[in-house]
mmCIF file of the protein (N, C-alpha, C, O) and its ligand, coordinates in Angstrom:
data_MODEL
# 
_entry.id   MODEL 
# 
loop_
_entity.id 
_entity.type 
_entity.pdbx_number_of_molecules 
1 polymer     1 
2 non-polymer 1 
# 
_entity_poly.entity_id                      1 
_entity_poly.type                           'polypeptide(L)' 
_entity_poly.nstd_linkage                   no 
_entity_poly.nstd_monomer                   no 
_entity_poly.pdbx_seq_one_letter_code       
;(UNK)(UNK)(UNK)(UNK)(UNK)(UNK)(UNK)(UNK)(UNK)(UNK)(UNK)(UNK)(UNK)(UNK)(UNK)(UNK)
(UNK)(UNK)(UNK)(UNK)(UNK)(UNK)(UNK)(UNK)(UNK)(UNK)(UNK)(UNK)(UNK)(UNK)(UNK)(UNK)
(UNK)(UNK)(UNK)(UNK)(UNK)(UNK)(UNK)(UNK)(UNK)(UNK)(UNK)(UNK)(UNK)(UNK)(UNK)(UNK)
;
_entity_poly.pdbx_seq_one_letter_code_can   XXXXXXXXXXXXXXXXXXXXXXXXXXXXXXXXXXXXXXXXXXXXXXXX 
_entity_poly.pdbx_strand_id                 A 
# 
loop_
_entity_poly_seq.entity_id 
_entity_poly_seq.num 
_entity_poly_seq.mon_id 
_entity_poly_seq.hetero 
1 1  UNK n 
1 2  UNK n 
1 3  UNK n 
1 4  UNK n 
1 5  UNK n 
1 6  UNK n 
1 7  UNK n 
1 8  UNK n 
1 9  UNK n 
1 10 UNK n 
1 11 UNK n 
1 12 UNK n 
1 13 UNK n 
1 14 UNK n 
1 15 UNK n 
1 16 UNK n 
1 17 UNK n 
1 18 UNK n 
1 19 UNK n 
1 20 UNK n 
1 21 UNK n 
1 22 UNK n 
1 23 UNK n 
1 24 UNK n 
1 25 UNK n 
1 26 UNK n 
1 27 UNK n 
1 28 UNK n 
1 29 UNK n 
1 30 UNK n 
1 31 UNK n 
1 32 UNK n 
1 33 UNK n 
1 34 UNK n 
1 35 UNK n 
1 36 UNK n 
1 37 UNK n 
1 38 UNK n 
1 39 UNK n 
1 40 UNK n 
1 41 UNK n 
1 42 UNK n 
1 43 UNK n 
1 44 UNK n 
1 45 UNK n 
1 46 UNK n 
1 47 UNK n 
1 48 UNK n 
# 
loop_
_struct_asym.id 
_struct_asym.entity_id 
A 1 
B 2 
# 
loop_
_chem_comp.id 
_chem_comp.type 
_chem_comp.mon_nstd_flag 
UNK 'L-peptide linking' . 
ZN  non-polymer         . 
# 
_pdbx_entity_nonpoly.entity_id   2 
_pdbx_entity_nonpoly.name        ? 
_pdbx_entity_nonpoly.comp_id     ZN 
# 
_pdbx_nonpoly_scheme.asym_id         B 
_pdbx_nonpoly_scheme.entity_id       2 
_pdbx_nonpoly_scheme.mon_id          ZN 
_pdbx_nonpoly_scheme.ndb_seq_num     1 
_pdbx_nonpoly_scheme.pdb_seq_num     101 
_pdbx_nonpoly_scheme.auth_seq_num    101 
_pdbx_nonpoly_scheme.pdb_mon_id      ZN 
_pdbx_nonpoly_scheme.auth_mon_id     ZN 
_pdbx_nonpoly_scheme.pdb_strand_id   A 
_pdbx_nonpoly_scheme.pdb_ins_code    . 
# 
loop_
_atom_site.group_PDB 
_atom_site.id 
_atom_site.type_symbol 
_atom_site.label_atom_id 
_atom_site.label_alt_id 
_atom_site.label_comp_id 
_atom_site.label_asym_id 
_atom_site.label_entity_id 
_atom_site.label_seq_id 
_atom_site.pdbx_PDB_ins_code 
_atom_site.Cartn_x 
_atom_site.Cartn_y 
_atom_site.Cartn_z 
_atom_site.occupancy 
_atom_site.B_iso_or_equiv 
_atom_site.pdbx_formal_charge 
_atom_site.auth_seq_id 
_atom_site.auth_comp_id 
_atom_site.auth_asym_id 
_atom_site.auth_atom_id 
_atom_site.pdbx_PDB_model_num 
ATOM   1   N  N  . UNK A 1 1  ? 0.898   -1.193  -0.023 1.00 0.00 ? 1   UNK A N  1 
ATOM   2   C  CA . UNK A 1 1  ? -0.062  -0.079  -0.054 1.00 0.00 ? 1   UNK A CA 1 
ATOM   3   C  C  . UNK A 1 1  ? 0.887   1.209   -0.057 1.00 0.00 ? 1   UNK A C  1 
ATOM   4   O  O  . UNK A 1 1  ? 1.940   1.188   0.580  1.00 0.00 ? 1   UNK A O  1 
ATOM   5   N  N  . UNK A 1 2  ? 0.506   2.281   -0.755 1.00 0.00 ? 2   UNK A N  1 
ATOM   6   C  CA . UNK A 1 2  ? 1.389   3.332   -0.847 1.00 0.00 ? 2   UNK A CA 1 
ATOM   7   C  C  . UNK A 1 2  ? 1.057   4.245   0.393  1.00 0.00 ? 2   UNK A C  1 
ATOM   8   O  O  . UNK A 1 2  ? 0.059   4.088   1.096  1.00 0.00 ? 2   UNK A O  1 
ATOM   9   N  N  . UNK A 1 3  ? 2.009   5.214   0.575  1.00 0.00 ? 3   UNK A N  1 
ATOM   10  C  CA . UNK A 1 3  ? 1.937   6.187   1.851  1.00 0.00 ? 3   UNK A CA 1 
ATOM   11  C  C  . UNK A 1 3  ? 0.724   7.052   1.593  1.00 0.00 ? 3   UNK A C  1 
ATOM   12  O  O  . UNK A 1 3  ? 0.550   7.634   0.523  1.00 0.00 ? 3   UNK A O  1 
ATOM   13  N  N  . UNK A 1 4  ? -0.132  7.114   2.650  1.00 0.00 ? 4   UNK A N  1 
ATOM   14  C  CA . UNK A 1 4  ? -1.309  8.080   2.608  1.00 0.00 ? 4   UNK A CA 1 
ATOM   15  C  C  . UNK A 1 4  ? -1.145  9.151   3.504  1.00 0.00 ? 4   UNK A C  1 
ATOM   16  O  O  . UNK A 1 4  ? -2.160  9.604   4.033  1.00 0.00 ? 4   UNK A O  1 
ATOM   17  N  N  . UNK A 1 5  ? 0.092   9.697   3.800  1.00 0.00 ? 5   UNK A N  1 
ATOM   18  C  CA . UNK A 1 5  ? 0.248   10.795  4.690  1.00 0.00 ? 5   UNK A CA 1 
ATOM   19  C  C  . UNK A 1 5  ? -0.283  12.128  4.040  1.00 0.00 ? 5   UNK A C  1 
ATOM   20  O  O  . UNK A 1 5  ? -0.317  13.160  4.711  1.00 0.00 ? 5   UNK A O  1 
ATOM   21  N  N  . UNK A 1 6  ? -0.695  12.097  2.729  1.00 0.00 ? 6   UNK A N  1 
ATOM   22  C  CA . UNK A 1 6  ? -1.259  13.266  2.026  1.00 0.00 ? 6   UNK A CA 1 
ATOM   23  C  C  . UNK A 1 6  ? -2.635  13.504  2.688  1.00 0.00 ? 6   UNK A C  1 
ATOM   24  O  O  . UNK A 1 6  ? -3.196  14.593  2.563  1.00 0.00 ? 6   UNK A O  1 
ATOM   25  N  N  . UNK A 1 7  ? -3.233  12.390  3.460  1.00 0.00 ? 7   UNK A N  1 
ATOM   26  C  CA . UNK A 1 7  ? -4.540  12.812  4.085  1.00 0.00 ? 7   UNK A CA 1 
ATOM   27  C  C  . UNK A 1 7  ? -4.340  13.733  5.132  1.00 0.00 ? 7   UNK A C  1 
ATOM   28  O  O  . UNK A 1 7  ? -5.317  14.412  5.446  1.00 0.00 ? 7   UNK A O  1 
ATOM   29  N  N  . UNK A 1 8  ? -3.150  13.922  5.815  1.00 0.00 ? 8   UNK A N  1 
ATOM   30  C  CA . UNK A 1 8  ? -2.986  15.081  6.771  1.00 0.00 ? 8   UNK A CA 1 
ATOM   31  C  C  . UNK A 1 8  ? -3.009  16.390  6.098  1.00 0.00 ? 8   UNK A C  1 
ATOM   32  O  O  . UNK A 1 8  ? -3.554  17.332  6.674  1.00 0.00 ? 8   UNK A O  1 
ATOM   33  N  N  . UNK A 1 9  ? -2.451  16.554  4.887  1.00 0.00 ? 9   UNK A N  1 
ATOM   34  C  CA . UNK A 1 9  ? -2.662  17.743  4.218  1.00 0.00 ? 9   UNK A CA 1 
ATOM   35  C  C  . UNK A 1 9  ? -3.965  18.131  3.812  1.00 0.00 ? 9   UNK A C  1 
ATOM   36  O  O  . UNK A 1 9  ? -4.295  19.315  3.885  1.00 0.00 ? 9   UNK A O  1 
ATOM   37  N  N  . UNK A 1 10 ? -4.795  17.198  3.364  1.00 0.00 ? 10  UNK A N  1 
ATOM   38  C  CA . UNK A 1 10 ? -6.179  17.298  3.036  1.00 0.00 ? 10  UNK A CA 1 
ATOM   39  C  C  . UNK A 1 10 ? -7.023  17.704  4.293  1.00 0.00 ? 10  UNK A C  1 
ATOM   40  O  O  . UNK A 1 10 ? -7.850  18.610  4.196  1.00 0.00 ? 10  UNK A O  1 
ATOM   41  N  N  . UNK A 1 11 ? -6.827  17.063  5.425  1.00 0.00 ? 11  UNK A N  1 
ATOM   42  C  CA . UNK A 1 11 ? -7.383  17.549  6.662  1.00 0.00 ? 11  UNK A CA 1 
ATOM   43  C  C  . UNK A 1 11 ? -7.004  18.806  7.119  1.00 0.00 ? 11  UNK A C  1 
ATOM   44  O  O  . UNK A 1 11 ? -7.792  19.514  7.747  1.00 0.00 ? 11  UNK A O  1 
ATOM   45  N  N  . UNK A 1 12 ? -5.734  19.183  6.829  1.00 0.00 ? 12  UNK A N  1 
ATOM   46  C  CA . UNK A 1 12 ? -5.264  20.498  7.402  1.00 0.00 ? 12  UNK A CA 1 
ATOM   47  C  C  . UNK A 1 12 ? -5.922  21.711  6.747  1.00 0.00 ? 12  UNK A C  1 
ATOM   48  O  O  . UNK A 1 12 ? -5.973  22.815  7.289  1.00 0.00 ? 12  UNK A O  1 
ATOM   49  N  N  . UNK A 1 13 ? -6.427  21.425  5.532  1.00 0.00 ? 13  UNK A N  1 
ATOM   50  C  CA . UNK A 1 13 ? -6.991  22.567  4.705  1.00 0.00 ? 13  UNK A CA 1 
ATOM   51  C  C  . UNK A 1 13 ? -8.233  23.045  5.416  1.00 0.00 ? 13  UNK A C  1 
ATOM   52  O  O  . UNK A 1 13 ? -8.578  24.223  5.324  1.00 0.00 ? 13  UNK A O  1 
ATOM   53  N  N  . UNK A 1 14 ? -8.949  22.121  6.157  1.00 0.00 ? 14  UNK A N  1 
ATOM   54  C  CA . UNK A 1 14 ? -10.100 22.490  6.728  1.00 0.00 ? 14  UNK A CA 1 
ATOM   55  C  C  . UNK A 1 14 ? -10.074 22.701  8.259  1.00 0.00 ? 14  UNK A C  1 
ATOM   56  O  O  . UNK A 1 14 ? -11.082 22.695  8.966  1.00 0.00 ? 14  UNK A O  1 
ATOM   57  N  N  . UNK A 1 15 ? -8.856  22.881  8.674  1.00 0.00 ? 15  UNK A N  1 
ATOM   58  C  CA . UNK A 1 15 ? -8.645  22.773  10.188 1.00 0.00 ? 15  UNK A CA 1 
ATOM   59  C  C  . UNK A 1 15 ? -7.641  23.917  10.421 1.00 0.00 ? 15  UNK A C  1 
ATOM   60  O  O  . UNK A 1 15 ? -6.563  23.820  9.835  1.00 0.00 ? 15  UNK A O  1 
ATOM   61  N  N  . UNK A 1 16 ? -7.852  24.943  11.170 1.00 0.00 ? 16  UNK A N  1 
ATOM   62  C  CA . UNK A 1 16 ? -7.034  26.009  11.380 1.00 0.00 ? 16  UNK A CA 1 
ATOM   63  C  C  . UNK A 1 16 ? -5.882  25.848  12.333 1.00 0.00 ? 16  UNK A C  1 
ATOM   64  O  O  . UNK A 1 16 ? -4.917  26.612  12.328 1.00 0.00 ? 16  UNK A O  1 
ATOM   65  N  N  . UNK A 1 17 ? -6.022  24.776  13.193 1.00 0.00 ? 17  UNK A N  1 
ATOM   66  C  CA . UNK A 1 17 ? -4.973  24.324  14.018 1.00 0.00 ? 17  UNK A CA 1 
ATOM   67  C  C  . UNK A 1 17 ? -3.950  23.592  13.475 1.00 0.00 ? 17  UNK A C  1 
ATOM   68  O  O  . UNK A 1 17 ? -3.781  23.686  12.260 1.00 0.00 ? 17  UNK A O  1 
ATOM   69  N  N  . UNK A 1 18 ? -3.069  22.719  14.269 1.00 0.00 ? 18  UNK A N  1 
ATOM   70  C  CA . UNK A 1 18 ? -2.101  21.907  13.677 1.00 0.00 ? 18  UNK A CA 1 
ATOM   71  C  C  . UNK A 1 18 ? -2.320  20.624  13.915 1.00 0.00 ? 18  UNK A C  1 
ATOM   72  O  O  . UNK A 1 18 ? -2.244  20.145  15.046 1.00 0.00 ? 18  UNK A O  1 
ATOM   73  N  N  . UNK A 1 19 ? -2.631  19.909  12.792 1.00 0.00 ? 19  UNK A N  1 
ATOM   74  C  CA . UNK A 1 19 ? -2.749  18.266  12.868 1.00 0.00 ? 19  UNK A CA 1 
ATOM   75  C  C  . UNK A 1 19 ? -1.378  17.672  12.989 1.00 0.00 ? 19  UNK A C  1 
ATOM   76  O  O  . UNK A 1 19 ? -0.488  17.863  12.161 1.00 0.00 ? 19  UNK A O  1 
ATOM   77  N  N  . UNK A 1 20 ? -1.256  16.916  14.107 1.00 0.00 ? 20  UNK A N  1 
ATOM   78  C  CA . UNK A 1 20 ? 0.143   16.310  14.366 1.00 0.00 ? 20  UNK A CA 1 
ATOM   79  C  C  . UNK A 1 20 ? 0.172   14.876  14.232 1.00 0.00 ? 20  UNK A C  1 
ATOM   80  O  O  . UNK A 1 20 ? 1.239   14.261  14.231 1.00 0.00 ? 20  UNK A O  1 
ATOM   81  N  N  . UNK A 1 21 ? -0.996  14.291  14.113 1.00 0.00 ? 21  UNK A N  1 
ATOM   82  C  CA . UNK A 1 21 ? -1.031  12.764  13.974 1.00 0.00 ? 21  UNK A CA 1 
ATOM   83  C  C  . UNK A 1 21 ? -2.499  12.349  13.585 1.00 0.00 ? 21  UNK A C  1 
ATOM   84  O  O  . UNK A 1 21 ? -3.476  13.059  13.826 1.00 0.00 ? 21  UNK A O  1 
ATOM   85  N  N  . UNK A 1 22 ? -2.550  11.147  12.968 1.00 0.00 ? 22  UNK A N  1 
ATOM   86  C  CA . UNK A 1 22 ? -3.837  10.628  12.659 1.00 0.00 ? 22  UNK A CA 1 
ATOM   87  C  C  . UNK A 1 22 ? -3.785  9.179   12.786 1.00 0.00 ? 22  UNK A C  1 
ATOM   88  O  O  . UNK A 1 22 ? -2.733  8.540   12.771 1.00 0.00 ? 22  UNK A O  1 
ATOM   89  N  N  . UNK A 1 23 ? -5.084  8.616   12.927 1.00 0.00 ? 23  UNK A N  1 
ATOM   90  C  CA . UNK A 1 23 ? -5.086  7.032   12.919 1.00 0.00 ? 23  UNK A CA 1 
ATOM   91  C  C  . UNK A 1 23 ? -6.082  6.569   11.918 1.00 0.00 ? 23  UNK A C  1 
ATOM   92  O  O  . UNK A 1 23 ? -7.126  7.212   11.812 1.00 0.00 ? 23  UNK A O  1 
ATOM   93  N  N  . UNK A 1 24 ? -5.891  5.588   11.217 1.00 0.00 ? 24  UNK A N  1 
ATOM   94  C  CA . UNK A 1 24 ? -6.566  5.076   10.198 1.00 0.00 ? 24  UNK A CA 1 
ATOM   95  C  C  . UNK A 1 24 ? -7.054  3.639   10.393 1.00 0.00 ? 24  UNK A C  1 
ATOM   96  O  O  . UNK A 1 24 ? -6.175  2.796   10.568 1.00 0.00 ? 24  UNK A O  1 
ATOM   97  N  N  . UNK A 1 25 ? -8.293  3.253   10.387 1.00 0.00 ? 25  UNK A N  1 
ATOM   98  C  CA . UNK A 1 25 ? -8.681  1.951   10.595 1.00 0.00 ? 25  UNK A CA 1 
ATOM   99  C  C  . UNK A 1 25 ? -9.560  1.446   9.470  1.00 0.00 ? 25  UNK A C  1 
ATOM   100 O  O  . UNK A 1 25 ? -10.380 2.138   8.866  1.00 0.00 ? 25  UNK A O  1 
ATOM   101 N  N  . UNK A 1 26 ? -9.303  0.164   9.253  1.00 0.00 ? 26  UNK A N  1 
ATOM   102 C  CA . UNK A 1 26 ? -10.030 -0.503  8.115  1.00 0.00 ? 26  UNK A CA 1 
ATOM   103 C  C  . UNK A 1 26 ? -10.932 -1.631  8.682  1.00 0.00 ? 26  UNK A C  1 
ATOM   104 O  O  . UNK A 1 26 ? -10.474 -2.439  9.490  1.00 0.00 ? 26  UNK A O  1 
ATOM   105 N  N  . UNK A 1 27 ? -12.228 -1.680  8.250  1.00 0.00 ? 27  UNK A N  1 
ATOM   106 C  CA . UNK A 1 27 ? -13.124 -2.620  8.664  1.00 0.00 ? 27  UNK A CA 1 
ATOM   107 C  C  . UNK A 1 27 ? -13.629 -3.463  7.515  1.00 0.00 ? 27  UNK A C  1 
ATOM   108 O  O  . UNK A 1 27 ? -13.916 -2.879  6.470  1.00 0.00 ? 27  UNK A O  1 
ATOM   109 N  N  . UNK A 1 28 ? -13.770 -4.794  7.599  1.00 0.00 ? 28  UNK A N  1 
ATOM   110 C  CA . UNK A 1 28 ? -14.409 -5.565  6.327  1.00 0.00 ? 28  UNK A CA 1 
ATOM   111 C  C  . UNK A 1 28 ? -14.392 -7.080  6.691  1.00 0.00 ? 28  UNK A C  1 
ATOM   112 O  O  . UNK A 1 28 ? -14.274 -7.482  7.848  1.00 0.00 ? 28  UNK A O  1 
ATOM   113 N  N  . UNK A 1 29 ? -14.512 -7.843  5.654  1.00 0.00 ? 29  UNK A N  1 
ATOM   114 C  CA . UNK A 1 29 ? -14.611 -9.341  5.809  1.00 0.00 ? 29  UNK A CA 1 
ATOM   115 C  C  . UNK A 1 29 ? -13.433 -9.849  5.277  1.00 0.00 ? 29  UNK A C  1 
ATOM   116 O  O  . UNK A 1 29 ? -12.821 -9.231  4.406  1.00 0.00 ? 29  UNK A O  1 
ATOM   117 N  N  . UNK A 1 30 ? -13.018 -11.024 5.761  1.00 0.00 ? 30  UNK A N  1 
ATOM   118 C  CA . UNK A 1 30 ? -11.894 -11.791 5.132  1.00 0.00 ? 30  UNK A CA 1 
ATOM   119 C  C  . UNK A 1 30 ? -12.305 -12.398 3.753  1.00 0.00 ? 30  UNK A C  1 
ATOM   120 O  O  . UNK A 1 30 ? -13.479 -12.433 3.387  1.00 0.00 ? 30  UNK A O  1 
ATOM   121 N  N  . UNK A 1 31 ? -11.355 -12.832 3.078  1.00 0.00 ? 31  UNK A N  1 
ATOM   122 C  CA . UNK A 1 31 ? -11.596 -13.316 1.728  1.00 0.00 ? 31  UNK A CA 1 
ATOM   123 C  C  . UNK A 1 31 ? -12.551 -14.515 1.577  1.00 0.00 ? 31  UNK A C  1 
ATOM   124 O  O  . UNK A 1 31 ? -13.311 -14.669 0.621  1.00 0.00 ? 31  UNK A O  1 
ATOM   125 N  N  . UNK A 1 32 ? -12.422 -15.362 2.650  1.00 0.00 ? 32  UNK A N  1 
ATOM   126 C  CA . UNK A 1 32 ? -13.297 -16.497 2.629  1.00 0.00 ? 32  UNK A CA 1 
ATOM   127 C  C  . UNK A 1 32 ? -14.763 -16.203 2.938  1.00 0.00 ? 32  UNK A C  1 
ATOM   128 O  O  . UNK A 1 32 ? -15.700 -16.775 2.379  1.00 0.00 ? 32  UNK A O  1 
ATOM   129 N  N  . UNK A 1 33 ? -14.876 -15.296 3.841  1.00 0.00 ? 33  UNK A N  1 
ATOM   130 C  CA . UNK A 1 33 ? -16.271 -14.833 4.266  1.00 0.00 ? 33  UNK A CA 1 
ATOM   131 C  C  . UNK A 1 33 ? -16.869 -14.047 3.033  1.00 0.00 ? 33  UNK A C  1 
ATOM   132 O  O  . UNK A 1 33 ? -18.068 -14.092 2.759  1.00 0.00 ? 33  UNK A O  1 
ATOM   133 N  N  . UNK A 1 34 ? -15.950 -13.329 2.317  1.00 0.00 ? 34  UNK A N  1 
ATOM   134 C  CA . UNK A 1 34 ? -16.557 -12.523 1.269  1.00 0.00 ? 34  UNK A CA 1 
ATOM   135 C  C  . UNK A 1 34 ? -17.112 -13.435 0.148  1.00 0.00 ? 34  UNK A C  1 
ATOM   136 O  O  . UNK A 1 34 ? -18.127 -13.150 -0.486 1.00 0.00 ? 34  UNK A O  1 
ATOM   137 N  N  . UNK A 1 35 ? -16.332 -14.614 -0.061 1.00 0.00 ? 35  UNK A N  1 
ATOM   138 C  CA . UNK A 1 35 ? -16.828 -15.454 -1.157 1.00 0.00 ? 35  UNK A CA 1 
ATOM   139 C  C  . UNK A 1 35 ? -17.967 -16.363 -0.789 1.00 0.00 ? 35  UNK A C  1 
ATOM   140 O  O  . UNK A 1 35 ? -18.703 -16.807 -1.670 1.00 0.00 ? 35  UNK A O  1 
ATOM   141 N  N  . UNK A 1 36 ? -18.156 -16.683 0.587  1.00 0.00 ? 36  UNK A N  1 
ATOM   142 C  CA . UNK A 1 36 ? -19.301 -17.515 1.069  1.00 0.00 ? 36  UNK A CA 1 
ATOM   143 C  C  . UNK A 1 36 ? -20.444 -16.688 1.329  1.00 0.00 ? 36  UNK A C  1 
ATOM   144 O  O  . UNK A 1 36 ? -21.553 -17.152 1.065  1.00 0.00 ? 36  UNK A O  1 
ATOM   145 N  N  . UNK A 1 37 ? -20.327 -15.350 1.881  1.00 0.00 ? 37  UNK A N  1 
ATOM   146 C  CA . UNK A 1 37 ? -21.425 -14.663 2.294  1.00 0.00 ? 37  UNK A CA 1 
ATOM   147 C  C  . UNK A 1 37 ? -21.621 -13.305 1.445  1.00 0.00 ? 37  UNK A C  1 
ATOM   148 O  O  . UNK A 1 37 ? -22.734 -12.846 1.190  1.00 0.00 ? 37  UNK A O  1 
ATOM   149 N  N  . UNK A 1 38 ? -20.491 -12.761 1.067  1.00 0.00 ? 38  UNK A N  1 
ATOM   150 C  CA . UNK A 1 38 ? -20.538 -11.478 0.451  1.00 0.00 ? 38  UNK A CA 1 
ATOM   151 C  C  . UNK A 1 38 ? -21.249 -11.429 -0.892 1.00 0.00 ? 38  UNK A C  1 
ATOM   152 O  O  . UNK A 1 38 ? -21.933 -10.445 -1.174 1.00 0.00 ? 38  UNK A O  1 
ATOM   153 N  N  . UNK A 1 39 ? -21.119 -12.436 -1.720 1.00 0.00 ? 39  UNK A N  1 
ATOM   154 C  CA . UNK A 1 39 ? -21.640 -12.426 -2.996 1.00 0.00 ? 39  UNK A CA 1 
ATOM   155 C  C  . UNK A 1 39 ? -23.049 -12.261 -3.024 1.00 0.00 ? 39  UNK A C  1 
ATOM   156 O  O  . UNK A 1 39 ? -23.552 -11.511 -3.860 1.00 0.00 ? 39  UNK A O  1 
ATOM   157 N  N  . UNK A 1 40 ? -23.831 -12.961 -2.092 1.00 0.00 ? 40  UNK A N  1 
ATOM   158 C  CA . UNK A 1 40 ? -25.276 -12.833 -2.071 1.00 0.00 ? 40  UNK A CA 1 
ATOM   159 C  C  . UNK A 1 40 ? -25.732 -11.480 -1.574 1.00 0.00 ? 40  UNK A C  1 
ATOM   160 O  O  . UNK A 1 40 ? -26.712 -10.923 -2.067 1.00 0.00 ? 40  UNK A O  1 
ATOM   161 N  N  . UNK A 1 41 ? -25.032 -10.967 -0.616 1.00 0.00 ? 41  UNK A N  1 
ATOM   162 C  CA . UNK A 1 41 ? -25.302 -9.691  -0.107 1.00 0.00 ? 41  UNK A CA 1 
ATOM   163 C  C  . UNK A 1 41 ? -25.086 -8.640  -1.178 1.00 0.00 ? 41  UNK A C  1 
ATOM   164 O  O  . UNK A 1 41 ? -25.909 -7.735  -1.316 1.00 0.00 ? 41  UNK A O  1 
ATOM   165 N  N  . UNK A 1 42 ? -23.996 -8.730  -1.948 1.00 0.00 ? 42  UNK A N  1 
ATOM   166 C  CA . UNK A 1 42 ? -23.680 -7.715  -2.921 1.00 0.00 ? 42  UNK A CA 1 
ATOM   167 C  C  . UNK A 1 42 ? -24.652 -7.811  -4.030 1.00 0.00 ? 42  UNK A C  1 
ATOM   168 O  O  . UNK A 1 42 ? -25.043 -6.779  -4.575 1.00 0.00 ? 42  UNK A O  1 
ATOM   169 N  N  . UNK A 1 43 ? -25.110 -9.087  -4.440 1.00 0.00 ? 43  UNK A N  1 
ATOM   170 C  CA . UNK A 1 43 ? -26.071 -9.256  -5.440 1.00 0.00 ? 43  UNK A CA 1 
ATOM   171 C  C  . UNK A 1 43 ? -27.465 -8.667  -5.043 1.00 0.00 ? 43  UNK A C  1 
ATOM   172 O  O  . UNK A 1 43 ? -28.248 -8.183  -5.860 1.00 0.00 ? 43  UNK A O  1 
ATOM   173 N  N  . UNK A 1 44 ? -27.678 -8.757  -3.756 1.00 0.00 ? 44  UNK A N  1 
ATOM   174 C  CA . UNK A 1 44 ? -29.023 -8.187  -3.226 1.00 0.00 ? 44  UNK A CA 1 
ATOM   175 C  C  . UNK A 1 44 ? -29.039 -6.701  -3.306 1.00 0.00 ? 44  UNK A C  1 
ATOM   176 O  O  . UNK A 1 44 ? -30.049 -6.060  -3.596 1.00 0.00 ? 44  UNK A O  1 
ATOM   177 N  N  . UNK A 1 45 ? -27.843 -6.165  -3.027 1.00 0.00 ? 45  UNK A N  1 
ATOM   178 C  CA . UNK A 1 45 ? -27.923 -4.549  -2.977 1.00 0.00 ? 45  UNK A CA 1 
ATOM   179 C  C  . UNK A 1 45 ? -27.652 -3.982  -4.296 1.00 0.00 ? 45  UNK A C  1 
ATOM   180 O  O  . UNK A 1 45 ? -27.899 -2.798  -4.523 1.00 0.00 ? 45  UNK A O  1 
ATOM   181 N  N  . UNK A 1 46 ? -27.144 -4.784  -5.203 1.00 0.00 ? 46  UNK A N  1 
ATOM   182 C  CA . UNK A 1 46 ? -26.895 -4.369  -6.602 1.00 0.00 ? 46  UNK A CA 1 
ATOM   183 C  C  . UNK A 1 46 ? -28.096 -3.871  -7.316 1.00 0.00 ? 46  UNK A C  1 
ATOM   184 O  O  . UNK A 1 46 ? -28.088 -2.907  -8.081 1.00 0.00 ? 46  UNK A O  1 
ATOM   185 N  N  . UNK A 1 47 ? -29.294 -4.707  -6.965 1.00 0.00 ? 47  UNK A N  1 
ATOM   186 C  CA . UNK A 1 47 ? -30.499 -4.514  -7.709 1.00 0.00 ? 47  UNK A CA 1 
ATOM   187 C  C  . UNK A 1 47 ? -31.262 -3.336  -7.210 1.00 0.00 ? 47  UNK A C  1 
ATOM   188 O  O  . UNK A 1 47 ? -32.153 -2.874  -7.924 1.00 0.00 ? 47  UNK A O  1 
ATOM   189 N  N  . UNK A 1 48 ? -30.982 -2.780  -5.991 1.00 0.00 ? 48  UNK A N  1 
ATOM   190 C  CA . UNK A 1 48 ? -31.794 -1.715  -5.444 1.00 0.00 ? 48  UNK A CA 1 
ATOM   191 C  C  . UNK A 1 48 ? -31.314 -0.386  -5.929 1.00 0.00 ? 48  UNK A C  1 
ATOM   192 O  O  . UNK A 1 48 ? -31.882 0.645   -5.569 1.00 0.00 ? 48  UNK A O  1 
HETATM 193 ZN ZN . ZN  B 2 .  ? -13.853 -14.617 7.500  1.00 0.00 2 101 ZN  A ZN 1 
# 
């Protein structure tokens, strides 16, 4: 994954103070859960 520190510059544009650090979290399902369960959910939402 490439460096995403540019996110601090983007956030800084809308904040008058000084951003000194940030935390990024990712949530999701693993590959096997995705293939077992995700496909049916994705198919269901794709129609709406
Ligand atoms: Zn899983």
